[in-house]
N, C-alpha and C positions, 0 to 999 in steps of 0.2 A: 206283299212285301215287294221290291221289285227284281228285276229281274239282274242284278250284277248282285242283292244278297241271297237268289235262292242259288246261282253258282257254286258260290262256297259250301253254301249250305250241302248240295246232293256232291259234294267232291267228299266235304269229312264225312258220311252217309256211309260215301263208294269206300273211302280210306277203313272205314269202319269194319265193314262189313270182310273189306279185304285181310285185315286184322286178325279178323275172326276165323276167316275159315285158311288162312296161310299154318298156324301151327299143325291141324289138322288131317289138311292136303299132306305135306312134309311128313307126319308118322303114318299114314298108310304107304308110304312106299311108294307109288303109286302116282309118278311125276311124269304126267302129260294133262294137255289142255283139258279135254274128257275129262278127266277125273276134277279137275279144279273148277268150272263152270259148274258139272253137276252136285259139288260142294257149294257153292254159293248157290244155286238153286235151290239145296232142298235147306238153307239156311234162309233164303229169304221167304221162301215159304213157311216154315215154322214162326217165321217173326211174321207174318204177314198174317197167319189167323189169329192171335192175340190182338192184334190190332184191326184187325175186322168183325172180330168180335165184339171188341171195345165199341167201334162203329157203330154196328147193329145197337146194341145196348143203348147207349146215347142218344140216341135217335128214336128211339122206341120210347125210352122217358123222355126226351124233348116232347114230342107229340103228345102224351100222359098230360105231362104238364099244361099243354097249351089245351087241350081238349076241358080238363080242367078248370083252365082258365077262365073257358069260354062260357061255361055251361055257372056262373057262380055271380 
């Protein structure tokens, strides 16, 4: 992807995370920047865990597939 294609993609991701966090942030009643950033960090952490685990499983699967192809 080119740089001009990455910019809108990243903006949409950031906007999506903001829209996901804002209702929970407003409902907690603690309207300050520290609380907002803490919730964004939690959301990113919980989104990142499945992505990381999926990546690890994919790499292991790819390595096994590659090693089976070499032995055949």
